[in-house]
N, C-alpha and C positions, 0 to 999 in steps of 0.2 A: 268228435272231430279232432284230428291230430293237431299238434302245434304247427307242423309244416303246412297243413292244409288251411289252418286259420290265417296264417300269414299270407298265403297265396290269395285267399278270398279277400282279405282286406286290401292288399295291394291292387288286385284286379279291379275291385269295385271302385276304389278311389281313382284308379287310372281311367275308368270309363268317364267319370265326370271331368277330370282334368283334361283328358284327351279331347272331350267335346269343346272345352274352352279353347284349347290350342287349335282345334279345327277352325274356329272362327278367327283366331288371332294369327294363323299362318301355317300351321301344320296341315298335312294332307291325308285324307282317307281314301283318295282315289286308288284304283287297283293297279295303276301303272303310272310311270313318270316320263313317258316319251312325249314327243310333240303332239299336241292335241289335233285330232282330225275334225272334230266338231265341238260344239258346246259354247261358242261365243254367245253369251247371253246379252251382250250389248256390243257397242263398237269397241269397247276396251278389250285388250287381250285377256284371256282367261288366266286366273291365278293358279288353278290346278288343272293339269292335263286331263282331258276327257277322251274316252275311246269310242269309236263307232259302235253303237249297240249291235249292229249286224255282225261285227267282228266277234263279239262275245258269243253270240248265238252260234256262229260258225265254229268257234273253238270248242264249244260244248258238244255240238253235234258231230264233230269230226271223230272218226274211228281212232282208237288208241294206236292201232297198227300203222296208220298213215302218218303219225306224228314223228316217226323215225326213232322213237325210243324203244330200246330192247330191254331184256330182263336186267342186264347190268345197270342200265340207266335208272330204272325204277328202284332197284335195290341200293343204289348209291345216292344218298341224299346230298344236297348242297352243304357246304361247310358249316353254315350257321345252324343247320338242323341235325348235324351228326352228334351222336351221344346225348341227344335229348329224348325224353320219353315220348313215345308215340301217342296219338290221341286214343281215348277210350273207344273200344269197339262199339259199333252201331247196333241198334236194337231192331228186332222184327216182331210184330205181334202175331196172334194166333191165325190171322188171315194171310200171313206172309206179306204183309204190307210194312213199309218203313215206319218206325217210330220217329217222327220228326221232332226231336228235342234238341237240347243244347249240344249234344254230342255231335250232331251233324254240323252245326256251326263251328264247333271247336276244330273238327277235322279240316274244314275249308280254311279257317283262319291259320291253322298250323302251317299249311303249305304257302299261304299268302304272305307269311312273314319273310319269305325268301325273295320278295319283289325287290328288284335292283341288283340281286345276286344272279338271277337267271331270268330269261324272258317269260312273259306271261304264257306263251304257248306251252312251255315246259311245265309251268306250275299247274295249269289246267289239266295237262296230260297226267301229271302225278296224282292229282285229286281224283280224276276219273279212274285211274288204275287202282287206287286204294279202294274206291267205291266198288269196283268190279270184283275185287278180291274178297269183299265181305258180303256183297249182295248179288241178287240175280232176279230176273223176271220183273214183276211189277215193282218190287222194292227198289231195284236199280233204276228203273225208269223214273220213279218218284224222286229218288236222290238226285239224278241228273237234272230234273226239272227244277228242283230247289237250288241246285248249284247255279244254273243259269240265272234264276231270279235273284239270288243273293249277289252274284257278280254284277248284274244290271243295277241292283240297288246301290251297291258300293260305288259303281261308276256314276250313278245319278247324284250321289252325295257331292261329287265334284261340281256338277252343274249347279246344285243349290248353293254351294259355297261361293261359286263365282258370282251368282246373282246377288248374294248378300254383300260380298266384298265390293262389287260395283255400286250397290245401292248405299252402303254405309261405310265404305272404306275410309273416308276422311274423318269419321266420327271416332270419339274416344270410346273406351270400353263401356259397354252397357249391358246389364243383366237382362234388360227387357229385349234387346236385340238377340241375345243368346236364346232366350225363351222363344222368341218368334221363329228363329231358325230351327230350334228343336221341334216345334210344332210342325214346321214344313217337312222336316226329315221324317218324323213319325208318320205323317200322312202319306208320304211318298212310298213307304214300305208296301202298302197295300196295292200299289201299281205293279208290283213284281212278285209278291209272296202272298200266300193264302193267310187268312186270319189266324188259323191255328198255328201256322209256322211263325208268324210274327210274334204271337204271344210266347211261344216256346223259346224263340231266339232272344227276345228283347225285354221280357217282363222285368227281370231283375235289374237290367241296365236302366230301364225307365224309372223304376222305383228309386234307385239310388240317385239318378239325375235329379228327380223331383225333390228328394230329401236334401241333397247338397245345395240345390238352387234356393230352396226355402231357407236353409241354414245361412247361406251367404247373404241373402236378402235381409234376414233377421240381424245378423252381426253388423251389417253395414248401415242399419237404420239409426241415424244420429239422433232421432227424436226420442229414443228409448234409453233409459238408464241401464247400467250393467245389471242391476237386480232384475229389472223387467226382462232384459235379454235372457238372463239365466232361467227365469221362470218360463218364458216362452220356449226356450230351448228344451227344457224338461218336457213340456207339453208336446213339442215336435217329436222328441225321442219316444215318448209313450205312444204316439199315434203312428209311428213308423212300423214297417213290417218287422217281424221278430228276427229275421236273419240279419237285418241291419243293426238292431239292438245288440245281438250276439257279437257281431263283428266289431262294433264300437267298444263293447266291454272287453273283448280280447285284445283289441288294439291298445286300450288304456293299460291293461295288465302288462302287455309286452313292453310298453313305454316305461312303466314304473320299474320293471325288472332291469331294463337297460340302464336306467339312471342308477340303480343300486350297483350294477356291474361296474359302471364308470367310477362310482364312489370307491368301491373296493379296490380297483386298480390304482386309483390316485393315492390310496392309503398304503399301497405297496403289497396288496394281497397277491397270493400266488394263484396258479391255475386251479389248484385243488379247491380253494375257497370259492372261486367263480363257478366251478363245476357244481359244488354243493348248493349254491344259490339257484342255479338253473335246474338242478334236479328237484329241489323243493318246489320251484315255481311251475315246471313243465313236466316233470317225470324223468326217469332214467334214460328212456329211449331218446327223447328230444334233447336231453343234455349231452348224450353221446353224439348225436347228429351235429349239434352246435360245436362241440369240441372238434369234430372232424372238419367242419366248415372253417373253423379258425385255423386249423393246420393247412387246409387248402389255400386259404388267403395268404398265410405266411409263405408257403412255397411259391405262390404266384408272385409275390413281391420280390422274393429272392431271384426268381427267374427273370423278371423284368429288369432288376438291377444288373444282372449279368449281361442281358441283352443290350442294355443302355451303354455299358462299357464299350462293346463292339460297335454299337451304332454311333456313339460320339466319335470314336476313332474314324469310322467311315465318313462322317460329316466333315471332320477336320481334314482328312486326306483329299476329299472332293473339293474343298474350298468353300464349303457351305451347304446347307440342306437343299438349296435350289439346284445344285449341280450333281446330286447323287444319281448314279445309274440305277434305274428302277429294277432292272433284272438282278443286280447285285443286292439291292435292298430286299427284294423278295427272297433271294437265296439265304440272306442272313436271317430273315424272319422264320423261314421253315426249318432252320437249324435249331431253333428254340421252341417253336410253337406249331400246333397242328389243330385241325378241326375248329371248334368254336373259339379256342384261344387265339388262333391266327386271325380270325375275324375281329376279335376284341382288340388285339394289339394294333391292327391296321386302323381301327377307329380311334384308338388312343393317340397314335402317331399323327393322324390327320388333325385331331383337335388341338393337341399340344404343340406339334412341330410343323403342321401344314404339309406333312408328307403324304 
């Protein structure tokens, strides 16, 4: 496994657990953020918007031609997805049936990341178009069935969250509540997806959730000494799936190398010495990739600095950020950024300046 892939694996699996906690504490996993049509699980207004299930069914059953999308639309991705690697191609078995594995889920999630950037109708149309370009006949029908089930499940997650927030909203953080909601979420999958699809889509996610929740519970147990915690942590690691053990080992290795990098830089070491450390730790290819990434980050910082010079001048001329002409602001941004960079700077401006 390459250095790059190991980093992706670690970040992704950690994100699954952290994302689940955020799901309880205020983030949303619903597939749309418009006003809810249904889903009030009590008299309280829902925390997360819920879509009519019939609408999801209609979107999946709709012919691609009737969505209004043409070849140019499907070939031109939204800004946040441009210049990003496309999902891995789907598989078909010897009977011309779809291999319903993680690749199907990855394809769906790839397009769902553009929620908020374009309407759900467009996103579903893109997914269906991609499926139709790779599959036909029975395999395509199976993929569309899974697509509807997965969207219905994601939508139903919002219903479950609303139920738990209404029931426990005034209570402080509790791992037991998170466990209870996780059980409800897992059980709900079988209402929308077949058992083999559930296993293929969620097995690793569930394994990591279970591992992290056990670890959090262990570390927060005040009745145990640190020595006892370390011993039980070792037992937990030994009992965990091999892929988690491998990911943890690589994460520790990466962390140690980063500490060494930081020490070298603090001591005044040059880029050659940092490169030599990385080459020894990861190999020449990974060291080259990290060097290129450092250069990209340096260029990004320089570009943002130049942009901020003009932005600050615009803010001063307008009499404050609240009075900036939005069209002029957009025009300034596109002078410096495009594609994912434009989306990134918009997010940075919103967080840092409220623009």
